[in-house]
C-alpha positions, 0 to 999 in steps of 0.5 A: 056409174062414171064408167057406164058404156066402157069396156075394161080388160084386167089381167092378173084378175083371179084374186087380190088387187086384180080382182078388187079392180075388176069388181070396182070397175064393174060397179062403176058401170064398165063391162069387164074382161078378167084374165089370169093364168088360172081357171079360178078367174072365172069365179071372179067373172061369175061373182061380178055377173051375180052382182048385176055387172057384165063380165067375161073371163079368159085363162091366158099367159101375158108373156105369150102374144097369141094369148094376149091377142085372145084377151082383147079379141074376147073383149071386142067379141063380147062387148064391142070395144076396149076402152080401158086396160089394166096391166096387173099380172105380176109375180115375185120370188125372193132369194139371196143373190147367190141362190137366185136362179137365172130362170127366176130372173127371166120369169119375173121380167117376162111376166112383170115387164114384157107382159105389160108391154104386150098388153099395152101394145094390143090395147093401143091397137084396139083403141086406135080401131075405134079412134076414141082414145083409151086408158092404160093403167099399169101395176108397178110397185113400191120396189119401182121407187126403191129396191129391196134386199133379195129381189133385184129381179123384181125391182128391175121388172117394176122399174121397167114398168115405169119406163114403159109407162112414161115412154108410151105416154109420150108416144100416144098422148095426142091420140087421147090415150093416157098411160099411167101406173101405180105403186102398191105398198104393203097390201093384204094379198096372197103375194104379201103372205108369201113375202112375209114368210120368204123375207121373214126367213131370210131376214131373221127367221120371223114367225109367220105374220111377224115381219109384216106386223113390223113393217106395218108399224112403219106405215104412217097410216098405221095399217096395211092396204086392201085391194079396194084402196088400190081399186079406188085409184084405178077407177079414178085413172080410168074415169073422166076426171083423169083425162089430163093425167098421163105419164104419172106413177102414183104410190098407194101405200099409206105414206110408206114411200113419199116420192 
């Protein structure tokens, strides 16, 4: 229970990677506040409580500063402090450049990059209130390492996450606040089910699942990742053994991208 007594906020936690992170941090002893833009996030909190953990939930939009403030205020009200904040909310759309709407660019950048900034900003203010440091952990992507066709907006948003991570890491390091990011590869989530179909249609009219299977063949470990694979890294970065690690971005992709 290496996180006993700690309080963690996780955004984008209604399913997929975010839910897996919430369950793992709760299992390691943290009280968690799970946030998402859909009411189903409460089911994640209920499941954590049913397993004996401490959890509260909130429906919030990470692109709205008032909503972000409400997430962290809830954590303080329910559990008395904030020690860990995982900025995981993210969205993607896939389209040829001539078909990519300006509104998609704005939405992807707002959720994936501005949302990370707003949550980090709020979390730092709460960390400083207690003066005991803290852990910021940001979700980037394999596309923060190298862009891919039909997603220039998504790649830009995730490269931006690394920039935010490195800049903040330098700014708050002497306060005992670490700031790190991770780059998931192909993970078995709803987002990747969408990716498989959308990219598959544009890259050659693949049947559902065919493109994903083709890509998985290129992973040295020979399988797609699971939410728990990512959650294990996040638990490490949130824990005491990562106290001297900051400004880093770590791939979680079975060796797909080695950089």
